[in-house]
C-alpha positions as CSV (number, residue, x, y, z in Angstrom):
1,X,38.0,-91.6,73.4
2,X,36.7,-89.0,75.9
3,X,33.3,-89.6,77.4
4,X,31.1,-86.6,76.4
5,X,28.1,-85.4,78.4
6,X,25.0,-86.8,76.9
7,X,22.0,-84.6,75.9
8,X,18.6,-85.8,74.8
9,X,16.9,-83.5,72.3
10,X,13.2,-84.3,71.7
11,X,12.2,-83.2,68.2
12,X,9.3,-85.6,67.9
13,X,6.7,-82.8,67.5
14,X,8.4,-81.3,64.4
15,X,5.9,-81.4,61.5
16,X,8.3,-80.7,58.6
17,X,12.0,-80.1,57.9
18,X,11.7,-76.3,58.4
19,X,10.1,-76.8,61.8
20,X,12.7,-79.4,62.6
21,X,15.6,-77.0,61.7
22,X,14.2,-74.3,63.9
23,X,13.6,-76.7,66.8
24,X,17.1,-78.2,66.6
25,X,18.8,-74.8,66.3
26,X,16.9,-73.5,69.3
27,X,17.6,-76.7,71.4
28,X,21.3,-76.5,70.6
29,X,21.5,-72.9,71.6
30,X,19.3,-73.2,74.8
31,X,21.0,-76.3,76.1
32,X,24.6,-75.2,75.7
33,X,25.2,-78.2,73.4
34,X,28.9,-77.6,72.7
35,X,31.0,-80.7,73.1
36,X,28.2,-83.1,74.0
37,X,27.0,-86.4,72.7
38,X,23.4,-85.8,71.4
39,X,20.6,-88.3,71.4
40,X,17.9,-87.1,69.0
41,X,14.3,-88.2,69.1
42,X,13.0,-87.4,65.6
43,X,9.6,-89.0,65.9
44,X,7.9,-90.0,62.7
45,X,9.2,-87.2,60.3
46,X,10.6,-88.6,57.0
47,X,14.0,-87.2,56.3
48,X,16.1,-87.4,53.2
49,X,19.8,-88.3,53.5
50,X,20.8,-84.8,52.6
51,X,18.6,-83.4,55.5
52,X,20.2,-85.8,57.9
53,X,23.6,-84.8,56.7
54,X,22.7,-81.1,57.3
55,X,21.6,-81.9,60.8
56,X,24.8,-83.8,61.4
57,X,26.8,-80.8,60.1
58,X,25.0,-78.4,62.3
59,X,25.7,-80.6,65.4
60,X,29.4,-81.0,64.4
61,X,29.6,-77.2,64.1
62,X,28.9,-77.1,67.8
63,X,31.8,-79.5,68.4
64,X,29.2,-82.2,69.4
65,X,28.3,-85.6,67.9
66,X,25.3,-87.7,67.4
67,X,25.2,-90.6,69.8
68,X,21.8,-92.0,68.9
69,X,18.9,-91.2,66.7
70,X,15.4,-92.4,67.7
71,X,12.8,-92.5,64.9
72,X,9.5,-94.3,64.1
73,X,9.9,-93.4,60.4
74,X,11.2,-96.2,58.2
75,X,12.4,-93.7,55.7
76,X,14.5,-91.9,58.2
77,X,15.7,-95.1,59.7
78,X,16.9,-96.3,56.3
79,X,18.7,-93.0,55.5
80,X,20.4,-93.0,58.9
81,X,21.8,-96.4,58.2
82,X,23.1,-95.2,54.8
83,X,24.8,-92.3,56.5
84,X,26.4,-94.6,59.0
85,X,27.7,-96.8,56.2
86,X,29.1,-93.8,54.4
87,X,30.8,-92.5,57.5
88,X,32.4,-95.9,58.0
89,X,33.8,-95.9,54.5
90,X,35.0,-92.2,54.7
91,X,36.7,-92.2,58.1
92,X,39.7,-94.4,58.8
93,X,40.4,-95.7,62.3
94,X,37.4,-94.2,63.9
95,X,34.7,-95.9,65.9
96,X,31.1,-94.7,65.5
97,X,28.0,-95.8,67.4
98,X,24.6,-95.0,66.2
99,X,21.4,-96.6,67.5
100,X,18.3,-96.4,65.5
101,X,15.0,-97.2,67.2
102,X,11.9,-98.1,65.3
103,X,9.6,-100.1,67.5
104,X,12.2,-102.7,68.4
105,X,15.6,-101.5,69.4
106,X,18.1,-101.9,66.6
107,X,21.8,-101.0,67.4
108,X,24.5,-100.7,64.8
109,X,28.1,-100.8,66.0
110,X,30.3,-99.7,63.2
111,X,34.0,-99.8,63.4
112,X,36.3,-99.0,60.5
113,X,39.3,-101.2,60.0
């Protein structure tokens, strides 16, 4: 596994999903986010699983990956964990690391067999 350059994108001031979409697209373009491991700070915005999957697809279109998601939203934290579980089942022989932060640090290390 190649170590990618890490990039923190602070989206914590987004007020809704439309605002989040604009901010993440702008951040990806302005920070030359190709081939990087992105650490997203989502703040307290509640996101559905489909919205998180759209963000993930946008990031993967830039040949980048999500290394960590920071959130204070319990809804977003739960949906992020579901996506991690789905990824584990869908991908074979791949290691994924996603950390979800909600007050206390919670790290999930998922490795498919």
